N, C-alpha and C positions, 0 to 999 in steps of 0.2 A: 277402614283403617289401612288397607293395602294400597289405596290410591294416594296416600299421603306422600309417598316417595317421589311422585311426579312433581309436586310443589317444590320439594327441596332440590330436585334435579334441575328444574328450570331456574330457580333462584341461584343455584351454584353456577350455572352457565352464564347468568347475567353479570357475574363478576367480570367476565371477559369483555363486557361492554366498554371497559377502559381502553381496549385495543383500538377503538375508533379515534383515539386522540394521539398521544405521543408516538407510539410505535408505528401506527399506520401513516402518520404524517411523515415520519422519518423515512419509511419505505417509499412513499410517494416522492419525497424530495430527491431520492437517489435515482429515480426514473426519468426526471425531466431536467432540462437546463435551468441554470439559475434565474434567467429572465422569465421563466415560465412558472415560478413558485406561486405568484399571486393568483394566476389563473387556476392552477390545480388545487390550491388550498380553498379558493372560493367555490370551485365546483364540488369539492368534497364536503364543504360545510353545507352547501345547498342540498346535496344528496342526503346527508345525515339528517337534516331538518325535515325534508320531505318524507324520508323513511320513518322518522319518529312520529310524525303526524299520521301517516298512513297506518302504521302498525298499532298506534293507540286507538284509532277509529275502528280498525278491524277487530282488535281484541275486545273493545267495548260491545260491538255488535255481536260478536261471537258469544260473549257472556250472556247478553240479553236473550239470544236465541236458545242457548243450551243450559241456562241456569236451572230449569226444572228437570231436565233429563240427565245432564252430565256437566255439573258445574266446573269440573276439572279440565274441560276441553280447552279453556283459555290457557292453562298451564302447559298442556300438551302442544298447542300451537306455538306458544312462546319458546318452548324447548326445541321444537323443530326449527324455528327461525334462527335461534342461537346456534344450533348444530350446523345449519347451512352456512352461517357466518364463519364459524370456526373452520369448516371444511374449505371454504373459499380462501380464507386468509392463509391456511396451511398450504394450499396449492400455490398461491402467490409467493409465499416464502420459499417454497421449493424451487420455483422458477428463478427467483432472485439468487438463491444459493448456486444453482447450476450456471447461471449467467456469470456470476462472480468467479466461479472456478475456471470457467472457460476464457473469459475476457479480462479478469481482474476486478478490482473493487468498483462498484458502481458509484457514480456521483463525483468522481475525481475529474478535475479539469484536464484538458489536453496538455497544458503547460506543466502540471504536476506530474503527469505520466512521463513526459519527455525528460524531466530532470532526474528521474529515479534511475 
């Protein structure tokens, strides 16, 4: 009964999975020129697809190996992966905030900056 918290923790972290869409795409679009949007969005979509396939395969194999000894190992691994994702996105967000404080808002065209 005490191991049940891990399941709820990992599921609550998977709510953050929505970060891989709109907020992350917005941050990515601020970091590249307008003519690079297609390349960066394609690369991010491919990376997300590969990560999804790899993590699904990994979690299935992990469950098969640990189902008799520790069936919750899959949830521990999933929560660790989600925690790493949250950490990396937080670091990226901090870098963007620092850059914007020092140089102004990211994603503005040079013409927009000159007219202000």
